[in-house]
N, C-alpha and C positions, 0 to 999 in steps of 0.2 A: 535538694537532691532530686525530687520529682521533676523539677524544671529542667535539670541537667539531662536526665534520662529522656524526657520528652524532646529536648533539643537534639540529642544524639539520634533518636529514632527518626525525627523529621529529616535530619541531614542524611541518614542512611537511605531513606525512601527516595529523597531527591537524587542522590548519587546513583542509586540503582536504576532510576528511570532515565538517566542520561547516558548510561553505558551502551555503546554501540556494539552490536554483534559482529564478530569477525567472520561469520558464515556468509558465503555469497548468496545473493538472492536466487531462489530456486527456479524462477521462470524468466523468460525474456520479456521485457516490457515492450509493448507494441502500440500502434495507434489504430483507430478504427478502420482506416482505409486499407491497412496492410493485412488485416485478419478477415477480410470480406469473404474469402473462399474457405475459411476454416470452420470447423465444427464447434459450436458452443458447448462447453463442458459444464460450466457452472456460473451462476450470477451470484455475487457475494456482496450483500449490502453491509455497509459499515456503520459506525456509530455517528450520531448526530452531534453537531457542534454549531456554535453561532459564528456566522461569517465574519463579523467585525472583530471577534476575539481571537481569531486564528483557529487552526484545526484542534480537535480534541487531543489531549496528551497521549491517548492510547492509539493514535493513528498509525505510527510506525510499527508497533507491535501487531496491530490488526493486519496491516499489509503483509508483513512477513508470515504470520501464522496462516492467513487465508491463502497465500501463495503456496505454502507447504501443503495445505489441504488440497488445493487444486492440482498440484503436481502429483499427489497420490491418486487423484481421480483420473489422471491421464492427460492433463493440460500441458502445453508446451509454451504458450504465450499468454499474456494478460495485459489488459489496458484498464485504466482507471478513469472514471467519469464522476464529476461532481454534480449532485442534484440539490437544488435549492427549494426549500419548503417554507411556507408561512410568511407572515408579514415581517417578522423580525430577522429573516434571513437565516433560518436554520439550514445548515448544509450537511450533506451526507455524501461520503465517498462510496461509490459502487464499483466493484471489480468485476470484470467480465473475463473469464478464463476460457481459452480456446485450445483445441487440439489442431495444430497445423502440420501434422505429420504428412509428408508427401506433397505439401504445397510449397511452391517457390516463393519464399519471402524476400522482400527487398532488402538489400544490404545498405545500411546507413553508415556514414563515416563522420569522423569528428570535424568540427569547424576549423580546427587548427590545421587539418590536412589541406585546406584550400589555400593557405598562405605560404 
């Protein structure tokens, strides 16, 4: 019986970690060149993970929660950078949140619009 409860608990944890939020992402994702004239609101360092094992499992939740926090601080755009540390390739995602109010941002279009 204990094994069954343990199995159900593990399955529930795995299921809850794969559920995708239906809420839209609160900030516009940008690249470093497009936010050059904007004001830096916040630098948000993320969790470390090993490069060859893929990103840490908390990365999606980290990006969403940090974007909500940056939005509350007044940011309108965010871009993500990956920093590598150490011999074994520990990586960390760092978010840079910017306030681009009043700045003309470039308009990007889908690749499908070219064809």
